[in-house]
N, C-alpha and C positions, 0 to 999 in steps of 0.2 A: 876121313878123316880121322886120325889116332889121336888123342890129346898128348902131352907130351910125357914123361914121366915121372915129372916133378910136379903134375897136376894132383894127381888125389893129394899126397901128401901137406901140397899147398893149402888145398880146400880144406882138409882136417883143420889146421891151425889155422884157415882163416874162420871156422864156425867157431874154433874155441874163442879166438877173441874177439868175435861178433858175441857169442854167451856173454862174454865177460862184461861187454859193453850193454846188454840190454839189459841183465843184473842193474847195472849203476841207470841205467834209466828207470828202472825201476821203481829201484829205491831212492833216487835220488828227486823223480820228477813225478813218480805216484801216476804212470799214464794210463793205469786200469782204473780208475780210483774218480775220475773226472765223471761229471754227470752227462758232457756233451764232449764233441769233438766235432770241427768241420775243418775241411781242406780247402784252398783255394790253389786249384794247378796253375792258372796263369800268375799268381803273386809268387808262385812258387812256397805256399805258409799252410801251417797243418798249426790248429790252434786247440787247445783244451780249455773247456769253460766250467763253472760250476756259480749254480745261482742267479745267470744270465752275467756271468763277467770270464773275459778272458783270464789264466791262470797261468799255462804256460805255451808257448810260442815255436814252434820249431820251420826253419828253413828246410825246405823238400827237396826231391825231386822224383817222377815216378820211376821205380824200375820195372814194374812189369804188373798184369793182372793173370788170375786165374777164372777160369770158365767153368762151364761145365765139364769139360774135357781135356781142355790144355793150356799151356801157360804162354802168353804173348807179352813180350819183350813191349817196353815202354817207348822205344825209339822206333819200335815197327809200328807202333799204331800211330795212324794219323789223327783221331779222334783227341789227341793229348795235345795241347801249346807247345811248338815247338821247345821253348824255353824252358818247360817244365821236365824236358827229357833229354836235356844235351848234357848232362853227365853220365848219362848211360850211356852214351855214343863212345866215351872213352874207356867203357867194360866191352862194348862191341869192336873195339879197336886193340885191347887188349886179346881179344879171344884172336881176333882175324892175325896180329902179329906171332902168337904162339902156337896158332892151327889146333884153338878149343870151339868146338862146333856149337856147345850147347850156349856159348858166349854168341854167337852170330848167326844161330837161326832162329827165325822170327817166331816160330810155334816152337812148342815143345809138350811133349807126352809125358806122363807120369801116370803111375797107378795113386802115387801120395802126392797127390799138386801143394796142397799147404807145406809139407817138408820140402817139395822143390822150391815153393817162391820163398821158403826161407835161408834154404842154401844159394840161392840167387842173390839172395838180399846180404846174406853175409860174404860172397863174392863181391859185389857190388860194394861194399863196405869194406872191405880188404883192399881192391882196386882206386876208389879215392877217399879214403879214409876218410869214412864217416863216422858219426857217433852211432849209429846204430838204425833202425828201420821200426815201421809201425804197419800193421796188417788190418785193413779198411774192411768189414764184408761190403760187398755190392753183390745183390743178387744173386745168381747161382755161385758166383766165387770170393775172388778178393782182389783190392787193390793193394801194395804193395809199395811205401814211400819209403825213400829213405832220407834219413834224418843227418843231414849234415851238420846241423848247430843246433842247440837247442837252450831256451832262459825263460825261468820266472819272469811272467809281467808284475810291474808292482801298482 
């Protein structure tokens, strides 16, 4: 299956828009500066805390994970609660509708898994009109979380 002719340019646009969104998240919410983060996939919440107090809360979806050698989409991973990956099914459906194999294959391999993860996060953010993403290290890889909305906690 070959992706449509427009897909490469569409991905480049998605990544440029995503980069801008990520810069806004970094500048506005200072995500890298908080001492702690916790995510609750059942509740769909990512919380950034400092001095034992929540400071920033985001509504999230699990995009997918990287391991030692591959990517696994959240929608393909039965270990995540279904509620935490519902949005990713729309990304998969977009891929199926347009014949885009990387959006419909459960596993993907790459020599640059972090780069692949960020690109798939950018694509997911574009399809779902999300505010950005967060990469949480996990074992030998990472969990990529789509930030649907975000706010400061008062």
